DSSP file (Angstrom, degrees, kcal/mol; ACC not computed):
  #  RESIDUE AA STRUCTURE BP1 BP2  ACC     N-H-->O    O-->H-N    N-H-->O    O-->H-N    TCO  KAPPA ALPHA  PHI   PSI    X-CA   Y-CA   Z-CA
    1    1 A M              0   0    0      0, 0.0    31,-0.1     0, 0.0    28,-0.0   0.000 360.0 360.0 360.0 134.9  292.1  235.5  189.5
    2    2 A A        -     0   0    0      1,-0.1    29,-0.2    29,-0.1    28,-0.2  -0.265 360.0-163.5 -65.8 143.0  291.8  238.7  187.5
    3    3 A I  S    S+     0   0    0     27,-1.7     2,-0.3    26,-0.2    28,-0.2   0.753  74.1  43.8 -93.4 -33.8  289.2  239.0  184.7
    4    4 A F  E     -a   31   0A   0     26,-3.2    28,-2.6     1,-0.1    29,-0.2  -0.787  68.7-136.8-119.8 155.9  290.8  242.0  183.0
    5    5 A N  E    S+     0   0A   0      1,-0.3    28,-2.4    -2,-0.3     2,-0.5   0.987  92.1   9.1 -62.7 -70.5  294.3  243.1  182.0
    6    6 A R  E     -ab  33  94A   0     87,-0.6    89,-2.1    26,-0.2    90,-1.4  -0.982  67.3-169.5-127.2 123.4  294.3  246.7  183.0
    7    7 A V  E     -ab  34  96A   0     26,-2.5    28,-3.4    -2,-0.5     2,-0.4  -0.880  13.0-147.7-105.0 137.4  291.5  248.3  185.1
    8    8 A G  E     +ab  35  97A   0     88,-2.1    90,-2.5    -2,-0.4     2,-0.3  -0.902  19.3 170.9-110.5 141.1  291.3  252.0  185.6
    9    9 A V  E     -a   36   0A   0     26,-2.1    28,-2.9    -2,-0.4     2,-0.3  -0.920  10.8-166.9-131.8 158.4  290.1  254.1  188.5
   10   10 A A  E     +a   37   0A   0     88,-0.4     2,-0.3    -2,-0.3    28,-0.2  -0.993  21.2 117.8-146.2 157.7  290.3  257.8  189.1
   11   11 A G  E     -a   38   0A   0     26,-2.2    28,-3.0    -2,-0.3    70,-0.2  -0.966  61.9-102.6 170.0 177.8  289.9  260.3  191.8
   12   12 A T        -     0   0    0     -2,-0.3    -1,-0.1    26,-0.2     4,-0.1   0.772  37.6-160.3 -91.4 -32.0  291.3  262.8  194.1
   13   13 A F        +     0   0    0      2,-0.1     3,-0.3    -3,-0.1    49,-0.1   0.888  38.0 145.9  50.2  48.6  291.5  260.4  197.1
   14   14 A A  S    S+     0   0    0      1,-0.3     2,-1.1    39,-0.0    -1,-0.0   0.980  71.9  21.9 -72.6 -75.2  291.7  263.5  199.4
   15   15 A Q  S    S-     0   0    0    134,-0.0    -1,-0.3    39,-0.0    -2,-0.1  -0.797  94.9-138.9 -99.6  92.7  289.8  262.3  202.4
   16   16 A F        +     0   0    0     -2,-1.1     2,-0.2    -3,-0.3   134,-0.1  -0.243  35.6 167.7 -56.7 122.8  290.2  258.6  202.0
   17   17 A H     >  -     0   0    0    121,-0.1     4,-1.9   134,-0.1     3,-0.4  -0.692  51.1 -82.2-134.0-176.6  286.8  257.0  202.8
   18   18 A K  H  > S+     0   0    0    132,-1.8     4,-1.8     1,-0.2     5,-0.1   0.801 123.8  55.9 -62.0 -31.2  284.8  253.8  202.7
   19   19 A G  H  > S+     0   0    0      2,-0.2     4,-2.4     1,-0.2    -1,-0.2   0.889 106.2  50.0 -63.9 -44.6  283.7  254.5  199.1
   20   20 A H  H  > S+     0   0    0     -3,-0.4     4,-2.6     2,-0.2     5,-0.2   0.905 110.7  50.4 -53.5 -49.8  287.3  254.8  198.0
   21   21 A K  H  X S+     0   0    0     -4,-1.9     4,-2.0     1,-0.2    -2,-0.2   0.819 109.9  49.4 -62.2 -36.6  288.1  251.6  199.6
   22   22 A K  H  X S+     0   0    0     -4,-1.8     4,-2.3     2,-0.2     5,-0.2   0.922 112.7  48.5 -68.8 -47.1  285.2  249.8  197.9
   23   23 A L  H  X S+     0   0    0     -4,-2.4     4,-1.9     1,-0.2    -2,-0.2   0.913 115.2  43.4 -53.6 -50.0  286.2  251.2  194.5
   24   24 A L  H  X S+     0   0    0     -4,-2.6     4,-2.7     2,-0.2     5,-0.3   0.897 110.8  54.7 -67.7 -45.5  289.7  250.2  194.9
   25   25 A T  H  X S+     0   0    0     -4,-2.0     4,-1.3    -5,-0.2    -2,-0.2   0.950 112.3  44.7 -56.7 -48.7  288.9  246.6  196.4
   26   26 A L  H  X S+     0   0    0     -4,-2.3     4,-2.1     1,-0.2     3,-0.3   0.932 111.3  53.4 -63.4 -44.8  286.6  245.9  193.3
   27   27 A A  H  X S+     0   0    0     -4,-1.9     4,-2.5     1,-0.2     3,-0.3   0.943 110.1  46.2 -55.6 -51.5  289.3  247.2  190.9
   28   28 A F  H  < S+     0   0    0     -4,-2.7    -1,-0.2     1,-0.3    -2,-0.2   0.716 111.5  53.6 -71.1 -21.9  292.0  245.0  192.3
   29   29 A K  H  < S+     0   0    0     -4,-1.3    -1,-0.3    -3,-0.3    -2,-0.2   0.863 116.7  37.9 -72.7 -36.8  289.6  242.0  192.2
   30   30 A L  H  < S+     0   0    0     -4,-2.1   -26,-3.2    -3,-0.3   -27,-1.7   0.772 110.8  62.7 -86.3 -31.6  288.9  242.5  188.6
   31   31 A G  E  <  -a    4   0A   0     -4,-2.5   -26,-0.2   -29,-0.2     3,-0.1  -0.751  54.0-154.7-111.9 145.7  292.3  243.6  187.2
   32   32 A E  E    S+     0   0A   0    -28,-2.6     2,-0.4    -2,-0.4   -26,-0.2   0.948 102.3  20.5 -71.3 -44.4  295.8  242.1  186.8
   33   33 A T  E    S-a    6   0A   0    -28,-2.4   -26,-2.5   -29,-0.2     2,-0.5  -0.943  76.1-152.9-119.0 142.7  297.0  245.7  186.9
   34   34 A V  E     -ac   7  76A   0     41,-2.9    43,-2.0    -2,-0.4     2,-0.8  -0.971   5.0-156.1-117.8 122.8  295.1  248.8  188.3
   35   35 A V  E     -ac   8  77A   0    -28,-3.4   -26,-2.1    -2,-0.5     2,-0.8  -0.831   9.8-162.9 -94.7 110.7  295.8  252.1  186.8
   36   36 A I  E     -ac   9  78A   0     41,-3.0    43,-2.5    -2,-0.8     2,-0.9  -0.841   4.9-156.8 -99.4 110.1  294.9  254.7  189.4
   37   37 A A  E     -ac  10  79A   0    -28,-2.9   -26,-2.2    -2,-0.8     2,-0.6  -0.751  13.0-159.1 -87.2 107.7  294.6  258.2  187.8
   38   38 A L  E     -ac  11  80A   0     41,-2.7    43,-3.3    -2,-0.9   -26,-0.2  -0.778  22.0-115.0 -97.4 121.5  295.2  260.6  190.8
   39   39 A T  E     - c   0  81A   0    -28,-3.0    43,-0.2    -2,-0.6     2,-0.1  -0.265  31.4-129.6 -58.1 132.4  293.8  264.1  190.3
   40   40 A D    >   -     0   0    0     41,-2.3     3,-0.7     1,-0.1     4,-0.5  -0.354  27.7 -99.3 -79.2 168.8  296.7  266.8  190.1
   41   41 A D  G >  S+     0   0    0      1,-0.3     3,-0.8     2,-0.2     4,-0.4   0.783 118.6  59.9 -65.5 -33.7  296.6  269.9  192.2
   42   42 A K  G >  S+     0   0    0      1,-0.2     3,-1.0     2,-0.2    -1,-0.3   0.886 102.6  53.1 -66.6 -35.6  295.3  272.1  189.4
   43   43 A M  G <  S+     0   0    0     -3,-0.7    -1,-0.2     1,-0.2     3,-0.2   0.589 105.4  55.7 -77.6  -7.9  292.2  270.0  189.0
   44   44 A T  G X  S+     0   0    0     -3,-0.8     3,-1.1    -4,-0.5    -1,-0.2   0.483  80.3  88.9 -96.4  -7.0  291.4  270.3  192.6
   45   45 A Q  T <  S+     0   0    0     -3,-1.0     5,-0.2    -4,-0.4    -1,-0.2   0.762  88.4  47.6 -66.7 -28.2  291.3  274.1  192.9
   46   46 A N  T 3  S+     0   0    0     -4,-0.3    -1,-0.3    -3,-0.2    -2,-0.1   0.424  88.0 111.4 -93.9   0.8  287.6  274.5  192.0
   47   47 A K  S X  S-     0   0    0     -3,-1.1     3,-1.4     1,-0.1     4,-0.1  -0.410  82.5 -93.4 -72.4 147.8  286.4  271.8  194.4
   48   48 A E  T 3  S+     0   0    0      1,-0.3    -1,-0.1     2,-0.1    96,-0.1  -0.381 111.8   8.5 -57.8 138.5  284.4  272.8  197.5
   49   49 A Y  T >  S+     0   0    0      1,-0.1     3,-2.9     2,-0.1    -1,-0.3   0.857  80.1 164.1  57.8  36.9  286.7  273.3  200.5
   50   50 A S  G X   +     0   0    0     -3,-1.4     3,-2.1     1,-0.3    -2,-0.1   0.801  64.4  70.3 -57.0 -26.0  289.7  273.0  198.2
   51   51 A N  G 3  S+     0   0    0      1,-0.3    -1,-0.3    -4,-0.1    -2,-0.1   0.693  96.9  53.6 -61.3 -16.9  291.9  274.6  200.9
   52   52 A K  G <  S+     0   0    0     -3,-2.9    -1,-0.3    -4,-0.1    -2,-0.2   0.353  83.7 102.3-102.0   5.4  291.4  271.3  202.9
   53   53 A I  S <  S-     0   0    0     -3,-2.1     3,-0.1    -4,-0.2   -39,-0.0  -0.824  74.6-126.2 -93.0 124.4  292.6  269.1  200.0
   54   54 A P        -     0   0    0      0, 0.0    -2,-0.1     0, 0.0    -1,-0.0  -0.152  35.6 -90.5 -60.4 154.7  296.2  267.9  200.6
   55   55 A A    >>  -     0   0    0      1,-0.1     4,-2.5     4,-0.0     3,-0.8  -0.270  39.0-102.0 -62.8 154.7  298.7  268.4  197.8
   56   56 A Y  H 3> S+     0   0    0      1,-0.3     4,-2.9     2,-0.2     5,-0.2   0.861 120.2  53.8 -42.8 -47.6  299.2  265.9  195.2
   57   57 A K  H 3> S+     0   0    0      1,-0.2     4,-2.0     2,-0.2    -1,-0.3   0.859 111.6  45.9 -66.7 -33.9  302.4  264.6  196.6
   58   58 A I  H <> S+     0   0    0     -3,-0.8     4,-2.1     2,-0.2    -1,-0.2   0.911 111.8  50.3 -69.7 -44.5  300.8  264.0  200.0
   59   59 A R  H  X S+     0   0    0     -4,-2.5     4,-1.9     2,-0.2    -2,-0.2   0.900 112.8  48.9 -61.0 -40.1  297.7  262.3  198.5
   60   60 A K  H  X S+     0   0    0     -4,-2.9     4,-2.8    -5,-0.3     5,-0.2   0.936 109.6  50.7 -60.9 -49.8  300.0  260.1  196.5
   61   61 A K  H  X S+     0   0    0     -4,-2.0     4,-1.7    -5,-0.2    -1,-0.2   0.837 112.5  45.1 -55.4 -38.6  302.0  259.2  199.5
   62   62 A N  H  X S+     0   0    0     -4,-2.1     4,-1.6     2,-0.2    -1,-0.2   0.787 111.9  54.2 -80.7 -26.3  298.9  258.2  201.5
   63   63 A L  H  X S+     0   0    0     -4,-1.9     4,-2.4     2,-0.2    -2,-0.2   0.928 109.3  46.9 -67.8 -46.9  297.5  256.3  198.6
   64   64 A I  H  X S+     0   0    0     -4,-2.8     4,-2.7     2,-0.2     5,-0.3   0.881 109.6  53.9 -60.2 -42.2  300.7  254.3  198.3
   65   65 A A  H  X S+     0   0    0     -4,-1.7     4,-2.3    -5,-0.2    -1,-0.2   0.897 110.2  46.9 -62.8 -36.9  300.7  253.6  202.0
   66   66 A Y  H  X S+     0   0    0     -4,-1.6     4,-1.5     2,-0.2    -2,-0.2   0.916 113.2  48.6 -70.9 -39.2  297.2  252.2  201.9
   67   67 A L  H  <>S+     0   0    0     -4,-2.4     5,-3.2     2,-0.2     6,-0.9   0.900 113.8  46.4 -65.8 -40.4  298.1  250.1  198.8
   68   68 A K  H ><5S+     0   0    0     -4,-2.7     3,-2.0     3,-0.2    -2,-0.2   0.939 109.6  54.8 -69.0 -46.6  301.3  248.7  200.5
   69   69 A K  H 3<5S+     0   0    0     -4,-2.3    -1,-0.2     1,-0.3    -2,-0.2   0.856 113.6  40.9 -52.7 -35.3  299.4  248.0  203.6
   70   70 A N  T 3<5S-     0   0    0     -4,-1.5    -1,-0.3    -5,-0.1    -2,-0.2   0.290 114.7-115.0 -95.5   7.2  296.8  246.0  201.7
   71   71 A N  T < 5S+     0   0    0     -3,-2.0    -3,-0.2    -4,-0.1    -2,-0.1   0.825  86.3 113.1  59.6  37.7  299.4  244.3  199.5
   72   72 A L    > < +     0   0    0     -5,-3.2     3,-1.7    -6,-0.1    -4,-0.2   0.486  42.4  90.0-111.4 -12.5  298.1  245.9  196.4
   73   73 A F  G >  S+     0   0    0     -6,-0.9     3,-2.3     1,-0.3    -5,-0.1   0.866  79.3  62.0 -60.5 -39.6  301.0  248.2  195.4
   74   74 A Q  G 3  S+     0   0    0      1,-0.3    -1,-0.3    -7,-0.2    -2,-0.1   0.689 106.7  47.3 -61.0 -18.0  302.8  245.6  193.2
   75   75 A K  G <  S+     0   0    0     -3,-1.7   -41,-2.9   -42,-0.1     2,-0.3   0.176  99.4 100.3-109.5  16.0  299.7  245.5  191.0
   76   76 A T  E <   -c   34   0A   0     -3,-2.3     2,-0.4   -43,-0.2   -41,-0.2  -0.750  45.3-173.9-111.5 146.7  299.4  249.3  190.8
   77   77 A E  E     -c   35   0A   0    -43,-2.0   -41,-3.0    -2,-0.3     2,-0.5  -0.978  16.6-159.9-129.8 123.5  300.3  252.0  188.3
   78   78 A I  E     -c   36   0A   0     -2,-0.4     2,-0.3   -43,-0.2   -41,-0.2  -0.896  13.6-179.4-103.7 129.4  299.7  255.6  189.6
   79   79 A I  E     -c   37   0A   0    -43,-2.5   -41,-2.7    -2,-0.5     2,-0.5  -0.976  32.2-108.7-129.6 149.6  299.4  258.3  187.0
   80   80 A R  E     -c   38   0A   0     -2,-0.3     2,-0.9   -43,-0.2   -41,-0.2  -0.612  27.1-145.2 -74.5 121.3  298.9  262.0  187.3
   81   81 A L  E     +c   39   0A   0    -43,-3.3   -41,-2.3    -2,-0.5   -38,-0.2  -0.776  29.6 163.2 -91.3 109.3  295.3  263.0  186.1
   82   82 A E        +     0   0    0     -2,-0.9     2,-0.3   -43,-0.2    -1,-0.2   0.464  64.9  24.8-100.4  -6.1  295.6  266.4  184.4
   83   83 A N  S    S-     0   0    0    -40,-0.0   -43,-0.1     1,-0.0   -40,-0.0  -0.863  96.2 -86.3-150.0-179.2  292.3  266.4  182.6
   84   84 A K  S    S+     0   0    0     -2,-0.3    -3,-0.0     1,-0.2   -45,-0.0   0.807 120.9  30.5 -68.8 -28.8  288.8  264.7  183.0
   85   85 A Y  S >  S-     0   0    0      1,-0.1     3,-1.2    24,-0.0     4,-0.3   0.638  79.1-175.9-111.9 -14.1  289.8  261.5  181.0
   86   86 A G  G >   -     0   0    0      1,-0.2     3,-0.9     2,-0.2    -1,-0.1  -0.113  67.5 -26.9  56.3-148.6  293.5  260.8  181.5
   87   87 A T  G >> S+     0   0    0      1,-0.2     4,-2.7     2,-0.2     3,-1.4   0.501 115.7  92.1 -78.2  -4.6  295.0  257.8  179.7
   88   88 A A  G <4 S+     0   0    0     -3,-1.2    -1,-0.2     1,-0.3    -2,-0.2   0.789  86.1  51.4 -61.6 -24.9  291.7  256.0  179.5
   89   89 A I  G <4 S+     0   0    0     -3,-0.9    -1,-0.3    -4,-0.3    -2,-0.2   0.592 123.0  27.6 -89.4 -10.4  291.0  257.6  176.2
   90   90 A T  T <4 S+     0   0    0     -3,-1.4    -2,-0.2    -4,-0.1    -1,-0.1   0.528  89.3 102.2-125.2 -10.1  294.4  256.6  174.7
   91   91 A D     <  -     0   0    0     -4,-2.7     3,-0.5     1,-0.2    -1,-0.0  -0.676  46.3-168.9 -80.9 110.9  295.6  253.4  176.4
   92   92 A P  S    S+     0   0    0      0, 0.0    28,-0.2     0, 0.0    -1,-0.2   0.608  83.8  55.7 -72.3 -13.7  295.0  250.4  174.1
   93   93 A D  S    S+     0   0    0    -88,-0.0   -87,-0.6     2,-0.0     2,-0.3   0.649  81.5  97.4 -95.7 -21.0  295.7  247.9  176.8
   94   94 A Q  E     +b    6   0A   0     -3,-0.5   -87,-0.2    -7,-0.2     3,-0.1  -0.554  44.5 171.6 -71.2 129.7  293.2  249.2  179.3
   95   95 A D  E     +     0   0A   0    -89,-2.1    28,-2.1    -2,-0.3     2,-0.3   0.463  55.4  24.8-120.1  -1.1  290.1  247.0  179.0
   96   96 A A  E     -bd   7 123A   0    -90,-1.4   -88,-2.1    26,-0.3     2,-0.3  -0.997  53.9-157.6-158.6 157.1  287.9  248.1  181.9
   97   97 A I  E     -bd   8 124A   0     26,-2.7    28,-2.9    -2,-0.3     2,-0.5  -0.999  11.0-147.4-139.6 144.3  287.1  251.0  184.3
   98   98 A V  E     + d   0 125A   0    -90,-2.5   -88,-0.4    -2,-0.3     2,-0.3  -0.941  29.1 164.4-115.2 128.3  285.5  250.9  187.7
   99   99 A V  E     - d   0 126A   0     26,-2.7    28,-2.5    -2,-0.5     2,-0.2  -0.882  36.7-111.2-135.4 161.1  283.4  254.0  188.6
  100  100 A S  E >   - d   0 127A   0     -2,-0.3     3,-1.3    26,-0.2     4,-0.4  -0.509  41.4-104.6 -85.9 170.0  280.8  255.1  191.1
  101  101 A E  G >  S+     0   0    0     26,-1.7     3,-0.7     1,-0.3     4,-0.3   0.803 122.1  64.8 -65.4 -22.4  277.3  255.7  189.9
  102  102 A E  G 3  S+     0   0    0      1,-0.2    -1,-0.3     2,-0.1     3,-0.2   0.753 110.5  34.4 -62.3 -29.9  278.2  259.4  190.3
  103  103 A T  G <> S+     0   0    0     -3,-1.3     4,-1.7     1,-0.1     3,-0.4   0.201  82.9 111.7-117.5  13.8  280.9  259.2  187.5
  104  104 A Y  H <> S+     0   0    0     -3,-0.7     4,-2.0    -4,-0.4     3,-0.3   0.917  75.9  54.0 -52.3 -47.5  279.1  256.6  185.3
  105  105 A L  H  > S+     0   0    0     -4,-0.3     4,-1.6     1,-0.3    -1,-0.2   0.783 102.6  56.4 -67.0 -24.4  278.6  259.2  182.5
  106  106 A V  H  > S+     0   0    0     -3,-0.4     4,-2.1     2,-0.2    -1,-0.3   0.890 105.2  51.6 -66.9 -37.0  282.1  260.1  182.4
  107  107 A A  H  X S+     0   0    0     -4,-1.7     4,-2.1    -3,-0.3    -2,-0.2   0.931 110.1  51.2 -63.6 -42.5  283.0  256.4  181.7
  108  108 A K  H  X S+     0   0    0     -4,-2.0     4,-1.7     1,-0.2    -1,-0.2   0.861 109.2  48.6 -64.0 -34.0  280.4  256.5  178.9
  109  109 A K  H  X S+     0   0    0     -4,-1.6     4,-2.1     2,-0.2    -1,-0.2   0.837 107.3  56.6 -74.8 -31.8  282.0  259.6  177.4
  110  110 A I  H  X S+     0   0    0     -4,-2.1     4,-2.1     2,-0.2    -2,-0.2   0.918 107.0  50.0 -57.7 -43.2  285.5  257.9  177.7
  111  111 A N  H  X S+     0   0    0     -4,-2.1     4,-2.6     1,-0.2    -2,-0.2   0.893 107.6  53.3 -68.6 -38.3  284.1  255.1  175.6
  112  112 A S  H  X S+     0   0    0     -4,-1.7     4,-1.7     1,-0.2    -1,-0.2   0.893 113.0  43.1 -59.7 -41.1  282.8  257.5  173.0
  113  113 A I  H  X S+     0   0    0     -4,-2.1     4,-1.0     2,-0.2    -2,-0.2   0.803 109.7  57.0 -75.1 -28.5  286.2  259.1  172.7
  114  114 A R  H  <>S+     0   0    0     -4,-2.1     5,-2.8     2,-0.2     3,-0.3   0.913 105.6  53.2 -59.2 -46.9  287.8  255.7  172.7
  115  115 A K  H ><5S+     0   0    0     -4,-2.6     3,-1.9     1,-0.3    -2,-0.2   0.931 107.0  49.6 -59.7 -46.4  285.7  254.9  169.7
  116  116 A S  H 3<5S+     0   0    0     -4,-1.7    -1,-0.3     1,-0.3    -2,-0.2   0.749 107.9  54.3 -65.1 -21.2  286.7  257.9  167.8
  117  117 A N  T 3<5S-     0   0    0     -4,-1.0    -1,-0.3    -3,-0.3    -2,-0.2   0.213 120.1-111.4 -94.7  17.3  290.3  257.0  168.5
  118  118 A D  T < 5S+     0   0    0     -3,-1.9     2,-0.3     1,-0.2    -3,-0.2   0.858  74.2 137.6  57.7  39.2  289.7  253.5  167.0
  119  119 A L      < -     0   0    0     -5,-2.8    -1,-0.2    -8,-0.1    -2,-0.1  -0.830  60.8-104.0-107.9 154.0  290.1  251.9  170.4
  120  120 A D        -     0   0    0     -2,-0.3     2,-0.1   -28,-0.2    -3,-0.0  -0.391  45.9-104.3 -61.6 149.2  287.9  249.1  172.0
  121  121 A P        -     0   0    0      0, 0.0     2,-0.3     0, 0.0    -1,-0.1  -0.439  33.2-113.1 -73.0 157.4  285.4  250.3  174.6
  122  122 A L        -     0   0    0    -15,-0.2     2,-0.5    -2,-0.1   -26,-0.3  -0.640  24.6-115.1 -83.4 144.2  286.1  249.8  178.2
  123  123 A V  E     -d   96   0A   0    -28,-2.1   -26,-2.7    -2,-0.3     2,-0.6  -0.739  36.4-141.7 -75.7 124.5  283.9  247.4  180.2
  124  124 A I  E     -d   97   0A   0     -2,-0.5     2,-0.6   -28,-0.2   -26,-0.2  -0.830  18.4-171.7 -98.5 125.3  282.3  249.8  182.7
  125  125 A V  E     -d   98   0A   0    -28,-2.9   -26,-2.7    -2,-0.6     2,-0.4  -0.956   8.7-167.0-112.7 119.6  281.8  248.5  186.1
  126  126 A S  E     -d   99   0A   0     -2,-0.6   -26,-0.2   -28,-0.2   -25,-0.1  -0.856   3.2-163.4-108.0 132.6  279.7  250.9  188.3
  127  127 A I  E     -d  100   0A   0    -28,-2.5   -26,-1.7    -2,-0.4     2,-0.1  -0.877  25.5-112.0-111.7 148.2  279.4  250.6  192.1
  128  128 A P        -     0   0    0      0, 0.0     2,-0.2     0, 0.0    -1,-0.0  -0.376  38.4 -98.6 -72.6 156.3  276.7  252.3  194.1
  129  129 A L        -     0   0    0     -2,-0.1     2,-0.6     1,-0.1    10,-0.1  -0.486  33.5-122.7 -72.1 142.7  277.6  255.1  196.5
  130  130 A I        -     0   0    0      8,-0.2     8,-3.1    -2,-0.2     2,-0.2  -0.781  26.9-139.7 -91.4 124.0  278.0  254.3  200.1
  131  131 A C  B     -E  137   0B   0     -2,-0.6     2,-0.1     6,-0.3    -1,-0.0  -0.497   6.1-133.3 -87.0 149.7  275.6  256.3  202.4
  132  132 A S    >   -     0   0    0      4,-2.7     3,-2.2    -2,-0.2    21,-0.2  -0.299  47.5 -78.8 -87.3-176.5  276.6  257.7  205.8
  133  133 A K  T 3  S+     0   0    0     19,-2.5    20,-0.1     1,-0.3    -1,-0.1   0.707 133.2  57.0 -60.2 -22.2  274.3  257.3  208.9
  134  134 A D  T 3  S-     0   0    0     18,-0.3    -1,-0.3     2,-0.2    19,-0.0   0.151 116.8-113.6 -96.2  20.7  272.1  260.1  207.5
  135  135 A N  S <  S+     0   0    0     -3,-2.2    -2,-0.1     1,-0.2    -4,-0.1   0.617  80.3 119.7  54.8  23.5  271.5  258.2  204.2
  136  136 A I  S    S-     0   0    0     -4,-0.1    -4,-2.7    -6,-0.0    -2,-0.2  -0.935  76.3 -92.9-108.5 138.8  273.3  260.8  202.2
  137  137 A P  B     -E  131   0B   0      0, 0.0    -6,-0.3     0, 0.0     2,-0.3  -0.173  36.8-115.6 -57.4 135.7  276.3  259.5  200.3
  138  138 A I        +     0   0    0     -8,-3.1     2,-0.3    13,-0.1    -8,-0.2  -0.478  46.2 168.2 -65.9 130.2  279.7  259.7  201.9
  139  139 A S     >  -     0   0    0     -2,-0.3     4,-1.4     1,-0.1     9,-0.1  -0.951  49.5-117.9-140.3 164.1  281.9  262.1  199.9
  140  140 A S  H  > S+     0   0    0     -2,-0.3     4,-2.6     1,-0.2     5,-0.1   0.819 114.9  60.7 -71.7 -27.5  285.3  263.8  200.5
  141  141 A T  H  > S+     0   0    0      2,-0.2     4,-1.4     1,-0.2    -1,-0.2   0.916 105.1  45.9 -64.9 -45.7  283.4  267.1  200.3
  142  142 A R  H  4>S+     0   0    0      2,-0.2     5,-2.3     1,-0.2     6,-1.0   0.824 112.5  51.2 -64.6 -32.7  281.2  266.3  203.2
  143  143 A I  H ><5S+     0   0    0     -4,-1.4     3,-1.4     3,-0.2    -2,-0.2   0.928 110.0  49.2 -67.2 -46.6  284.2  265.1  205.2
  144  144 A R  H 3<5S+     0   0    0     -4,-2.6    -2,-0.2     1,-0.3    -1,-0.2   0.751 107.7  54.3 -66.8 -23.9  286.0  268.3  204.4
  145  145 A A  T 3<5S-     0   0    0     -4,-1.4    -1,-0.3    -5,-0.1    -2,-0.2   0.441 116.1-117.6 -86.7  -1.1  283.0  270.3  205.5
  146  146 A G  T < 5S+     0   0    0     -3,-1.4    -3,-0.2     2,-0.2    -2,-0.1   0.745  81.2 120.7  69.9  28.1  283.0  268.4  208.8
  147  147 A I  S   <S+     0   0    0     -5,-2.3     8,-3.2     1,-0.3     2,-0.3   0.880  79.2   3.5 -79.4 -47.3  279.6  266.7  208.3
  148  148 A V  B     -F  154   0C   0     -6,-1.0    -1,-0.3     6,-0.3    -2,-0.2  -0.926  70.0-120.5-138.4 164.5  280.8  263.1  208.5
  149  149 A D    >   -     0   0    0      4,-2.4     3,-1.7    -2,-0.3    -5,-0.1  -0.366  46.8 -87.7 -96.8-176.5  283.9  261.2  209.0
  150  150 A S  T 3  S+     0   0    0      1,-0.3  -132,-1.8     2,-0.1  -131,-0.2   0.597 128.1  53.1 -73.4  -7.9  285.5  258.7  206.6
  151  151 A D  T 3  S-     0   0    0   -134,-0.2    -1,-0.3     2,-0.1   -13,-0.1   0.490 121.3-105.0-102.3  -5.6  283.3  255.8  207.9
  152  152 A G    <   +     0   0    0     -3,-1.7   -19,-2.5     1,-0.3   -18,-0.3   0.498  69.4 147.8  98.0   3.6  280.1  257.8  207.4
  153  153 A N        -     0   0    0    -21,-0.2    -4,-2.4   -20,-0.1    -1,-0.3  -0.552  53.6-112.6 -78.1 143.7  279.4  258.7  211.1
  154  154 A I  B     -F  148   0C   0     -6,-0.2     2,-0.3    -2,-0.2    -6,-0.3  -0.535  30.1-143.3 -76.8 131.2  277.7  262.0  211.6
  155  155 A L              0   0    0     -8,-3.2    -1,-0.0    -2,-0.3     0, 0.0  -0.694 360.0 360.0 -98.7 153.8  279.9  264.6  213.3
  156  156 A D              0   0    0     -2,-0.3    -1,-0.1    -8,-0.0    -9,-0.1   0.416 360.0 360.0 -83.2 360.0  278.6  267.2  215.8
């Protein structure tokens, strides 16, 4: 049974990995509806190895396929993330956000902006990063660089 009405998560979800799965699994356990803010193409341009990041349309299609495969799509609202905060700073119905420890400070800033917008703060649920076999966190950047795969196995 869901604890929250609307839970937000955000990301590029380019090279889908174990950390993304953990983030989404928790969000869907906590929320009646999960709002996934998917980074648009303009926001990916300055990321490392940006030439290896699929276009928004492809990332959205892959995300929807994952959600449908896991019977989660019916509880999902996907929005285009065009800035750092998305609708989390303006949505009065959103009551929680799930982030990695890497983006915890962004969630704190979101709550600061929500306060100035006369909105209730979001409950922030932070998950630890998942490490690869070399004890360094799995990330899409490391996957794009060819260092690890989506399960955290070291590549040659």
